[in-house]
Phi, psi and omega in degrees: 000135184283143177301137167228138175288151172306149182296341184263011174242155186234131174297130181244338181190153183210126188221150173268132178222165164256132169259127177259102185292158173306332177280007184067024176269149174246137182229140171262140177183196184241133175260114178261144174240134171241180176291344183245332188216159161255135180241124173248123182247111184280143171260317186215142170264124184254121179244180184305310185246006184209160167236127186239132175291138182227167175224143170124180188184201181207172186238138170239108169297129189297329178299333180276358181277133180260321182205157169222149179208158172262152173213133175270136181243124180065026177067004182239309190273138184258133173233144180256118177249125180245109175266125179275163178301337181268008174084357176294150182233126177257135179248123177243129180246127179254011178068219185282353181284144184286155178248353182300322177296318181293322174296323178301307184301313177303315184292327177305324181263336186298317184275005180274000000 
């Protein structure tokens, strides 16, 4: 089933990312930005020797974000680190594509 935003929200941005969970699982999916939330909708779980289709995701309320930062991995790969007010960290990997524009777009709505 295709992801649908709640009726009271409007899409402001959309990017493909790998999500690296705190349990060290890796998921491929889409990160959606609205004026209130980030939504990650997973498509696949990526394991060492297999890829499995999945359905589901999670929501990050923009008001719960404490800080965001970019991080380079192996001098080539770009990650977006989102630290929540409760100190939990969400890591989104964009490969060789830059994440600065994503952070700028999220910051545009985070303070509103």
